[in-house]
C-alpha positions as a Markdown table, in Angstrom:
| # | Residue | x | y | z |
|---|---|---|---|---|
| 1 | Met | -58.9 | -205.5 | 123.4 |
| 2 | Thr | -61.8 | -203.4 | 123.0 |
| 3 | Ser | -65.4 | -204.3 | 122.3 |
| 4 | Ser | -68.4 | -202.1 | 122.1 |
| 5 | His | -72.2 | -202.7 | 122.0 |
| 6 | Leu | -74.9 | -200.1 | 122.1 |
| 7 | Gly | -72.4 | -197.4 | 122.8 |
| 8 | Leu | -71.0 | -199.0 | 125.6 |
| 9 | Ser | -67.0 | -199.8 | 126.1 |
| 10 | Phe | -65.5 | -202.7 | 127.7 |
| 11 | Arg | -62.0 | -203.1 | 128.4 |
| 12 | Asp | -60.1 | -206.3 | 129.7 |
| 13 | Gln | -58.0 | -204.8 | 132.3 |
| 14 | Gly | -57.9 | -207.8 | 134.9 |
| 15 | Pro | -60.2 | -207.9 | 138.0 |
| 16 | Ile | -62.5 | -205.4 | 139.0 |
| 17 | Gln | -61.8 | -203.9 | 142.5 |
| 18 | Val | -64.2 | -203.7 | 145.1 |
| 19 | Arg | -64.1 | -201.5 | 148.2 |
| 20 | Ala | -67.1 | -201.6 | 150.6 |
| 21 | His | -67.0 | -199.2 | 153.6 |
| 22 | Arg | -69.1 | -199.6 | 156.6 |
| 23 | Val | -69.6 | -197.4 | 159.8 |
| 24 | Asp | -71.8 | -198.4 | 162.4 |
| 25 | Ser | -72.8 | -196.0 | 164.9 |
| 26 | Tyr | -75.1 | -196.4 | 168.3 |
| 27 | Thr | -75.2 | -195.6 | 171.8 |
| 28 | Val | -74.7 | -197.7 | 175.0 |
| 29 | Asp | -76.7 | -196.1 | 177.6 |
| 30 | Val | -75.3 | -196.9 | 181.2 |
| 31 | Asp | -77.7 | -195.6 | 184.0 |
| 32 | Glu | -78.9 | -196.7 | 187.2 |
| 33 | Gly | -82.8 | -196.9 | 187.0 |
| 34 | Leu | -82.6 | -196.8 | 183.2 |
| 35 | Leu | -85.5 | -199.1 | 183.0 |
| 36 | Ser | -87.8 | -196.3 | 184.3 |
| 37 | Gly | -87.0 | -194.2 | 181.1 |
| 38 | Leu | -86.8 | -197.0 | 178.6 |
| 39 | Ala | -90.1 | -195.9 | 176.9 |
| 40 | Gly | -88.3 | -192.6 | 175.8 |
| 41 | Leu | -85.2 | -194.1 | 174.8 |
| 42 | Leu | -86.9 | -196.9 | 172.7 |
| 43 | Thr | -89.1 | -194.4 | 171.0 |
| 44 | Asp | -85.9 | -192.3 | 169.8 |
| 45 | Val | -84.4 | -195.6 | 168.3 |
| 46 | Leu | -87.6 | -196.8 | 166.8 |
| 47 | Asp | -88.1 | -193.3 | 165.2 |
| 48 | Arg | -84.6 | -193.0 | 163.9 |
| 49 | Leu | -84.9 | -196.6 | 162.3 |
| 50 | Glu | -88.5 | -196.0 | 161.1 |
| 51 | Ser | -89.3 | -199.4 | 162.9 |
| 52 | Pro | -93.2 | -200.2 | 162.7 |
| 53 | Asp | -93.1 | -202.8 | 165.3 |
| 54 | Val | -91.2 | -204.7 | 168.0 |
| 55 | Val | -90.6 | -208.4 | 168.8 |
| 56 | Ile | -89.2 | -208.9 | 172.4 |
| 57 | Ala | -87.2 | -212.0 | 172.8 |
| 58 | Val | -87.0 | -212.5 | 176.6 |
| 59 | Asp | -85.2 | -215.1 | 178.5 |
| 60 | Thr | -87.6 | -216.9 | 180.7 |
| 61 | Gly | -85.3 | -216.6 | 183.7 |
| 62 | Ala | -85.6 | -212.8 | 183.4 |
| 63 | Ala | -89.1 | -212.5 | 182.2 |
| 64 | Glu | -90.5 | -213.1 | 185.7 |
| 65 | Tyr | -88.7 | -210.0 | 187.2 |
| 66 | His | -88.4 | -207.6 | 184.2 |
| 67 | Leu | -91.1 | -208.5 | 181.3 |
| 68 | Gly | -94.0 | -206.3 | 182.7 |
| 69 | Ala | -91.8 | -203.2 | 183.0 |
| 70 | Val | -90.2 | -203.8 | 179.4 |
| 71 | Thr | -93.8 | -204.5 | 177.9 |
| 72 | Ala | -95.0 | -201.2 | 179.3 |
| 73 | Ala | -92.3 | -199.3 | 178.0 |
| 74 | Val | -92.7 | -200.7 | 174.4 |
| 75 | Leu | -96.6 | -200.2 | 174.8 |
| 76 | Ser | -96.0 | -196.6 | 175.6 |
| 77 | Thr | -94.0 | -196.1 | 172.1 |
| 78 | Gly | -97.3 | -196.9 | 170.3 |
| 79 | Arg | -95.7 | -199.5 | 168.3 |
| 80 | Pro | -97.4 | -203.1 | 168.1 |
| 81 | Phe | -95.2 | -205.9 | 169.8 |
| 82 | Gln | -94.9 | -209.6 | 170.0 |
| 83 | Val | -93.4 | -211.6 | 173.0 |
| 84 | Val | -91.1 | -214.5 | 172.2 |
| 85 | Pro | -90.0 | -216.5 | 175.3 |
| 86 | Val | -86.5 | -218.2 | 175.0 |
| 87 | Pro | -86.2 | -221.1 | 177.4 |
| 88 | Ala | -83.2 | -220.1 | 180.0 |
| 89 | Gly | -80.2 | -221.9 | 180.0 |
| 90 | Glu | -77.3 | -222.5 | 177.5 |
| 91 | Ala | -79.2 | -225.1 | 175.3 |
| 92 | Ser | -81.0 | -222.3 | 173.7 |
| 93 | Lys | -77.7 | -220.8 | 172.5 |
| 94 | Ser | -77.6 | -223.4 | 169.6 |
| 95 | Pro | -78.7 | -224.0 | 166.2 |
| 96 | Arg | -81.9 | -225.4 | 167.6 |
| 97 | Gly | -82.4 | -222.2 | 169.4 |
| 98 | Leu | -81.6 | -220.0 | 166.6 |
| 99 | Arg | -84.1 | -221.9 | 164.3 |
| 100 | Ala | -86.7 | -221.6 | 166.9 |
| 101 | Leu | -86.4 | -217.6 | 167.2 |
| 102 | His | -86.1 | -217.4 | 163.3 |
| 103 | Arg | -89.5 | -219.3 | 163.1 |
| 104 | Ala | -91.0 | -217.0 | 165.7 |
| 105 | Leu | -89.8 | -214.0 | 163.8 |
| 106 | His | -91.4 | -215.4 | 160.6 |
| 107 | Arg | -94.8 | -216.4 | 162.3 |
| 108 | His | -95.1 | -212.9 | 163.7 |
| 109 | Cys | -94.5 | -211.3 | 160.3 |
| 110 | Ala | -91.2 | -209.5 | 161.3 |
| 111 | Ser | -90.2 | -207.1 | 158.3 |
| 112 | Arg | -86.7 | -205.9 | 157.5 |
| 113 | Arg | -87.2 | -202.9 | 159.9 |
| 114 | Thr | -88.9 | -204.8 | 162.9 |
| 115 | Leu | -86.9 | -204.1 | 166.0 |
| 116 | Leu | -85.8 | -207.3 | 167.8 |
| 117 | Leu | -85.5 | -206.3 | 171.4 |
| 118 | Ala | -83.4 | -208.8 | 173.5 |
| 119 | Val | -84.1 | -209.1 | 177.2 |
| 120 | Gly | -81.9 | -211.2 | 179.5 |
| 121 | Gly | -78.4 | -212.6 | 180.1 |
| 122 | Gly | -75.4 | -213.5 | 177.9 |
| 123 | Met | -77.4 | -216.4 | 176.3 |
| 124 | Val | -80.3 | -214.4 | 174.8 |
| 125 | Cys | -78.1 | -211.4 | 173.9 |
| 126 | Asp | -75.7 | -213.7 | 171.8 |
| 127 | Leu | -78.7 | -215.6 | 170.4 |
| 128 | Ala | -80.4 | -212.4 | 169.3 |
| 129 | Thr | -77.3 | -210.9 | 167.8 |
| 130 | Thr | -77.0 | -214.1 | 165.7 |
| 131 | Ala | -80.6 | -214.1 | 164.7 |
| 132 | Ala | -80.8 | -210.4 | 163.8 |
| 133 | Ala | -77.7 | -211.0 | 161.6 |
| 134 | Gly | -79.3 | -213.8 | 159.6 |
| 135 | Tyr | -82.9 | -212.8 | 159.6 |
| 136 | Met | -83.6 | -211.2 | 156.1 |
| 137 | Arg | -79.8 | -210.7 | 155.8 |
| 138 | Gly | -79.9 | -208.3 | 158.8 |
| 139 | Ile | -82.6 | -206.7 | 160.7 |
| 140 | Pro | -82.0 | -204.0 | 163.6 |
| 141 | Tyr | -82.0 | -205.2 | 167.0 |
| 142 | Ala | -81.4 | -203.9 | 170.7 |
| 143 | Leu | -80.2 | -205.3 | 174.1 |
| 144 | Leu | -81.4 | -205.0 | 177.5 |
| 145 | Pro | -79.1 | -207.2 | 179.4 |
| 146 | Thr | -80.2 | -208.2 | 182.9 |
| 147 | Thr | -77.1 | -210.0 | 184.4 |
| 148 | Val | -73.7 | -208.5 | 185.1 |
| 149 | Leu | -71.9 | -210.9 | 182.8 |
| 150 | Ala | -74.2 | -209.7 | 179.8 |
| 151 | Gln | -73.8 | -205.9 | 180.9 |
| 152 | Val | -69.9 | -206.0 | 180.7 |
| 153 | Asp | -69.4 | -208.7 | 178.2 |
| 154 | Ala | -72.1 | -210.5 | 175.8 |
| 155 | Ala | -74.0 | -207.1 | 175.1 |
| 156 | Ile | -70.9 | -205.2 | 174.1 |
| 157 | Gly | -69.3 | -205.4 | 170.7 |
| 158 | Gly | -71.9 | -206.7 | 168.4 |
| 159 | Lys | -70.5 | -210.2 | 168.4 |
| 160 | Gly | -73.0 | -213.1 | 168.5 |
| 161 | Gly | -72.1 | -216.7 | 169.1 |
| 162 | Leu | -73.8 | -220.1 | 169.2 |
| 163 | Asp | -72.7 | -223.4 | 170.7 |
| 164 | Asp | -72.2 | -226.4 | 168.5 |
| 165 | Asn | -70.6 | -229.7 | 168.2 |
| 166 | Gly | -69.5 | -229.5 | 172.0 |
| 167 | Ala | -67.6 | -226.3 | 171.1 |
| 168 | Lys | -68.3 | -222.8 | 172.5 |
| 169 | Asn | -69.3 | -220.1 | 170.2 |
| 170 | Leu | -68.4 | -222.1 | 167.2 |
| 171 | Leu | -70.9 | -220.2 | 165.0 |
| 172 | Gly | -72.0 | -216.7 | 165.1 |
| 173 | Ala | -71.9 | -213.4 | 163.5 |
| 174 | Phe | -70.8 | -209.8 | 163.6 |
| 175 | His | -73.9 | -207.5 | 163.7 |
| 176 | His | -73.8 | -204.2 | 165.9 |
| 177 | Pro | -77.0 | -203.2 | 167.6 |
| 178 | Ala | -78.9 | -200.4 | 167.2 |
| 179 | Ala | -78.8 | -199.6 | 170.9 |
| 180 | Val | -77.7 | -201.1 | 174.3 |
| 181 | Phe | -79.7 | -200.4 | 177.4 |
| 182 | Val | -77.6 | -201.1 | 180.7 |
| 183 | Asp | -79.3 | -200.7 | 184.1 |
| 184 | Pro | -77.3 | -202.2 | 186.8 |
| 185 | Leu | -80.2 | -202.3 | 189.1 |
| 186 | Leu | -81.6 | -205.1 | 187.1 |
| 187 | Thr | -79.0 | -207.4 | 188.4 |
| 188 | Gly | -80.2 | -207.0 | 192.0 |
| 189 | Thr | -82.4 | -210.2 | 191.3 |
| 190 | Leu | -79.5 | -212.4 | 190.6 |
| 191 | Pro | -78.2 | -215.0 | 192.8 |
| 192 | Glu | -74.7 | -214.3 | 194.4 |
| 193 | Arg | -73.0 | -216.9 | 192.2 |
| 194 | His | -74.2 | -215.1 | 189.1 |
| 195 | Val | -73.0 | -211.6 | 190.4 |
| 196 | Arg | -69.5 | -213.2 | 191.1 |
| 197 | Asn | -69.5 | -214.9 | 187.7 |
| 198 | Gly | -70.0 | -211.5 | 185.9 |
| 199 | Leu | -67.3 | -209.9 | 187.9 |
| 200 | Ala | -64.7 | -212.3 | 186.5 |
| 201 | Glu | -65.3 | -210.8 | 183.0 |
| 202 | Val | -64.7 | -207.4 | 185.0 |
| 203 | Ile | -61.5 | -208.7 | 186.5 |
| 204 | Lys | -60.5 | -210.0 | 182.9 |
| 205 | Val | -61.0 | -206.7 | 181.2 |
| 206 | Ala | -59.2 | -204.8 | 184.2 |
| 207 | Leu | -56.0 | -206.9 | 183.7 |
| 208 | Ile | -55.9 | -205.9 | 180.1 |
| 209 | Asp | -56.9 | -202.3 | 180.3 |
| 210 | Asp | -56.7 | -200.4 | 183.8 |
| 211 | Thr | -57.2 | -196.9 | 182.5 |
| 212 | Asp | -59.8 | -196.4 | 185.1 |
| 213 | Asp | -57.7 | -198.3 | 187.9 |
| 214 | Leu | -60.5 | -200.8 | 187.7 |
| 215 | Phe | -58.4 | -203.5 | 189.0 |
| 216 | His | -57.5 | -201.5 | 192.2 |
| 217 | Val | -61.2 | -200.7 | 192.8 |
| 218 | Leu | -62.1 | -204.4 | 192.9 |
| 219 | Glu | -59.2 | -205.1 | 195.4 |
| 220 | Gln | -60.8 | -202.4 | 198.1 |
| 221 | His | -63.8 | -204.3 | 199.0 |
| 222 | Pro | -63.7 | -207.9 | 198.0 |
| 223 | Asp | -65.3 | -209.0 | 201.1 |
| 224 | Gln | -68.7 | -207.5 | 199.8 |
| 225 | Leu | -70.1 | -207.5 | 196.3 |
| 226 | Pro | -70.7 | -204.1 | 194.7 |
| 227 | Thr | -74.2 | -202.8 | 194.6 |
| 228 | Gly | -76.0 | -199.5 | 193.7 |
| 229 | Gln | -73.5 | -196.7 | 192.7 |
| 230 | Ala | -70.4 | -198.8 | 193.1 |
| 231 | Leu | -71.7 | -201.5 | 190.9 |
| 232 | Thr | -72.9 | -198.9 | 188.2 |
| 233 | Gly | -69.4 | -197.4 | 188.3 |
| 234 | Ile | -67.6 | -200.9 | 187.8 |
| 235 | Val | -70.0 | -201.7 | 184.9 |
| 236 | Arg | -69.4 | -198.5 | 183.0 |
| 237 | Ala | -65.7 | -198.7 | 183.4 |
| 238 | Ala | -65.5 | -202.3 | 182.2 |
| 239 | Ile | -67.7 | -201.4 | 179.2 |
| 240 | Ala | -65.6 | -198.4 | 178.4 |
| 241 | Ala | -62.6 | -200.6 | 178.8 |
| 242 | Lys | -64.0 | -203.4 | 176.4 |
| 243 | Leu | -65.1 | -200.7 | 173.7 |
| 244 | Arg | -61.6 | -199.2 | 173.7 |
| 245 | Leu | -59.9 | -202.7 | 173.2 |
| 246 | Leu | -62.5 | -203.4 | 170.3 |
| 247 | Ala | -62.2 | -199.9 | 168.6 |
| 248 | Glu | -59.2 | -200.8 | 166.3 |
| 249 | Asp | -60.9 | -203.8 | 165.0 |
| 250 | Pro | -64.3 | -204.4 | 165.9 |
| 251 | Phe | -64.7 | -207.1 | 163.2 |
| 252 | Glu | -61.6 | -209.1 | 163.9 |
| 253 | Gln | -60.3 | -208.7 | 160.4 |
| 254 | Gly | -56.7 | -208.1 | 161.5 |
| 255 | Asp | -54.6 | -209.5 | 164.0 |
| 256 | Leu | -56.0 | -212.5 | 165.9 |
| 257 | Arg | -53.7 | -212.0 | 168.8 |
| 258 | Arg | -56.5 | -210.4 | 170.8 |
| 259 | Leu | -56.1 | -209.4 | 174.5 |
| 260 | Leu | -59.6 | -209.9 | 175.3 |
| 261 | Asn | -59.1 | -213.6 | 174.6 |
| 262 | Leu | -57.6 | -213.5 | 178.2 |
| 263 | Gly | -58.7 | -216.7 | 180.2 |
| 264 | His | -60.8 | -218.0 | 177.2 |
| 265 | Cys | -58.4 | -220.3 | 175.5 |
| 266 | Ile | -58.6 | -222.6 | 178.3 |
| 267 | Gly | -61.9 | -221.2 | 179.6 |
| 268 | His | -64.2 | -222.0 | 176.7 |
| 269 | Pro | -63.2 | -225.4 | 176.1 |
| 270 | Tyr | -63.3 | -226.1 | 180.0 |
| 271 | Glu | -66.8 | -224.6 | 180.1 |
| 272 | Ala | -68.0 | -226.9 | 177.2 |
| 273 | Ala | -66.3 | -229.8 | 178.6 |
| 274 | Thr | -68.6 | -229.6 | 181.7 |
| 275 | Gly | -71.8 | -229.4 | 179.5 |
| 276 | Tyr | -72.0 | -225.7 | 180.6 |
| 277 | Arg | -72.7 | -226.6 | 184.2 |
| 278 | Val | -69.8 | -224.4 | 185.1 |
| 279 | Leu | -70.8 | -220.8 | 184.4 |
| 280 | His | -68.8 | -218.6 | 181.9 |
| 281 | Gly | -67.2 | -216.2 | 184.1 |
| 282 | Glu | -66.2 | -219.3 | 186.4 |
| 283 | Ala | -64.4 | -221.0 | 183.3 |
| 284 | Val | -63.0 | -217.8 | 182.5 |
| 285 | Ala | -61.6 | -217.3 | 185.9 |
| 286 | Val | -60.0 | -220.9 | 185.8 |
| 287 | Gly | -58.7 | -219.9 | 182.4 |
| 288 | Met | -57.2 | -216.6 | 183.9 |
| 289 | Ala | -55.4 | -218.3 | 186.7 |
| 290 | Ala | -53.8 | -220.9 | 184.5 |
| 291 | Ala | -52.6 | -218.1 | 182.2 |
| 292 | Ala | -51.2 | -216.3 | 185.4 |
| 293 | Ala | -49.7 | -219.6 | 186.4 |
| 294 | His | -48.1 | -220.4 | 183.1 |
| 295 | Ala | -46.8 | -216.6 | 182.8 |
| 296 | His | -45.0 | -217.1 | 186.2 |
| 297 | Leu | -43.4 | -220.3 | 185.1 |
| 298 | Ala | -42.3 | -218.9 | 181.8 |
| 299 | Gly | -40.6 | -215.9 | 183.5 |
| 300 | Val | -43.2 | -213.4 | 182.1 |
| 301 | Thr | -44.7 | -212.5 | 185.4 |
| 302 | Ala | -43.4 | -211.9 | 188.7 |
| 303 | Leu | -44.5 | -214.2 | 191.6 |
| 304 | Asp | -46.2 | -211.4 | 193.6 |
| 305 | Glu | -48.2 | -210.3 | 190.5 |
| 306 | Arg | -49.2 | -213.8 | 189.9 |
| 307 | Asp | -50.3 | -214.1 | 193.4 |
| 308 | Arg | -52.1 | -210.7 | 193.4 |
| 309 | Ile | -54.2 | -211.9 | 190.5 |
| 310 | Leu | -55.0 | -215.3 | 192.3 |
| 311 | Arg | -55.9 | -213.5 | 195.5 |
| 312 | Leu | -58.5 | -211.3 | 193.6 |
| 313 | Leu | -60.1 | -214.5 | 192.1 |
| 314 | Asp | -60.1 | -216.1 | 195.5 |
| 315 | Ala | -61.4 | -212.9 | 197.3 |
| 316 | Tyr | -64.5 | -213.0 | 194.9 |
| 317 | Arg | -64.8 | -216.9 | 195.3 |
| 318 | Leu | -64.0 | -217.6 | 191.7 |
| 319 | Pro | -62.4 | -221.0 | 190.9 |
| 320 | Ala | -58.7 | -221.1 | 189.9 |
| 321 | Val | -58.4 | -224.8 | 189.7 |
| 322 | Leu | -59.1 | -226.8 | 186.7 |
| 323 | Pro | -60.5 | -230.1 | 188.0 |
| 324 | Glu | -58.3 | -233.2 | 187.3 |
| 325 | Ala | -61.4 | -234.9 | 185.7 |
| 326 | Met | -61.5 | -232.0 | 183.3 |
| 327 | Arg | -57.8 | -231.6 | 182.5 |
| 328 | Glu | -57.8 | -234.0 | 179.3 |
| 329 | Arg | -61.2 | -233.0 | 177.8 |
| 330 | Thr | -60.2 | -229.2 | 178.1 |
| 331 | Trp | -56.9 | -229.9 | 176.4 |
| 332 | Glu | -58.7 | -231.6 | 173.6 |
| 333 | Gly | -61.2 | -228.8 | 173.4 |
| 334 | Met | -58.2 | -226.3 | 172.9 |
| 335 | Gly | -57.7 | -227.7 | 169.6 |
| 336 | Thr | -61.0 | -226.0 | 168.4 |
| 337 | Val | -59.8 | -222.6 | 170.0 |
| 338 | Arg | -56.4 | -223.0 | 167.8 |
| 339 | Arg | -58.5 | -223.4 | 164.6 |
| 340 | Val | -60.5 | -220.2 | 165.4 |
| 341 | Arg | -57.4 | -218.6 | 166.4 |
| 342 | Gly | -55.9 | -219.3 | 162.7 |
| 343 | Gly | -53.6 | -222.1 | 163.9 |
| 344 | Pro | -51.7 | -220.9 | 167.1 |
| 345 | Leu | -53.3 | -220.7 | 170.4 |
| 346 | His | -52.5 | -217.1 | 171.0 |
| 347 | Leu | -52.5 | -217.4 | 174.8 |
| 348 | Val | -52.8 | -214.2 | 176.5 |
| 349 | Leu | -50.7 | -213.8 | 179.7 |
| 350 | Pro | -51.4 | -211.3 | 182.3 |
| 351 | Arg | -48.4 | -209.3 | 183.6 |
| 352 | Thr | -49.7 | -206.6 | 185.7 |
| 353 | Pro | -53.0 | -204.8 | 185.8 |
| 354 | Gly | -53.3 | -203.1 | 182.5 |
| 355 | His | -50.4 | -205.1 | 180.8 |
| 356 | Cys | -50.5 | -208.3 | 179.2 |
| 357 | Thr | -48.6 | -210.2 | 176.4 |
| 358 | Val | -49.4 | -213.0 | 173.9 |
| 359 | Thr | -47.5 | -216.1 | 173.3 |
| 360 | Asp | -48.1 | -218.1 | 170.3 |
| 361 | Asp | -48.8 | -221.4 | 171.8 |
| 362 | Leu | -48.8 | -223.7 | 174.9 |
| 363 | Asp | -47.3 | -227.2 | 174.7 |
| 364 | Arg | -48.9 | -230.2 | 176.7 |
| 365 | Ala | -46.0 | -230.2 | 179.2 |
| 366 | Ser | -46.6 | -226.4 | 180.2 |
| 367 | Tyr | -50.3 | -226.8 | 180.4 |
| 368 | Asp | -49.9 | -229.7 | 182.8 |
| 369 | Lys | -47.4 | -228.0 | 184.7 |
| 370 | Ala | -49.4 | -224.8 | 185.2 |
| 371 | Val | -52.8 | -226.4 | 186.2 |
| 372 | Ser | -50.9 | -228.8 | 188.5 |
| 373 | Glu | -49.3 | -226.0 | 190.2 |
| 374 | Leu | -52.8 | -224.4 | 190.8 |
| 375 | Ala | -54.0 | -227.5 | 192.1 |
| 376 | Ala | -51.3 | -227.8 | 194.7 |
| 377 | Arg | -52.0 | -224.2 | 196.1 |
| 378 | Pro | -52.8 | -224.6 | 199.8 |
């Protein structure tokens, strides 16, 4: 049937097909001492975006060490700026923290082209990514991660997350940054525990993609934490590996059996069950150990390869045992992970560095057997 009005023709031919294509392009700068050249890097980004101003969201834990240099760099760009302190700690990575940051952006009259610059660890990177995605349906943002964990994980990939209802990263958004500025020297102010926490994510990505022989590099000097050029090389290799793994499906629209979830199926619910007293990397280390133990019990991984993984976690003083008191609550929390994964758990099992496989699910008996075996280790 055809009808016309004012010279226009309309044909009833079924649904209208819509195809929306989007390509995000940005740079991840990794350099020792990058902070000293931040003004020039920021100027390039601000000019490209035609951003009139900057809002700096800074983790209060990082502000003491880095805010002076960051504000000096922004001042050198000639743009006006405002500073929004974000209280340190996981509690800010929440709907309440998101509302607070959105209110601050509105209070400071942030516009559609205002650049949101996040400075700090994984919490503020996740929060800023989610906030930028939602404010005015999307404003540009850049990240200056100041912890090892943020530099190799939270700041990479354009994936923001908020904790809610006792679940890790239950809410969030995909929104790629305008730029990421990674200066491994900034991690020199961290307590040793937080450096080890970040290295857990490096171990994870080395187990999945060992193109740069990263796992072997980590095995060379486990008695001393990497610093200087050694740390810069490790951070760069970890970022490159994660970006390779994300390249095929950066918005997670395809297969949900994602290798980057290694250690997270158990790690995330364990972290949440502790009220986030256990750090993210520590929880992921426990998750990787449990996955390696189950992989051996299931005949997927040889005993010597399982032990190689556990030795490296031990060498970096990362936990490998799920406390008995956390076993039940962690198992219950894995139900939320299953929903996020579309039904099955999609547990990632490490075989050898650079080679992992995925099993659809993990039953309770196998879960108990794996975590009990780890608890019984001498």
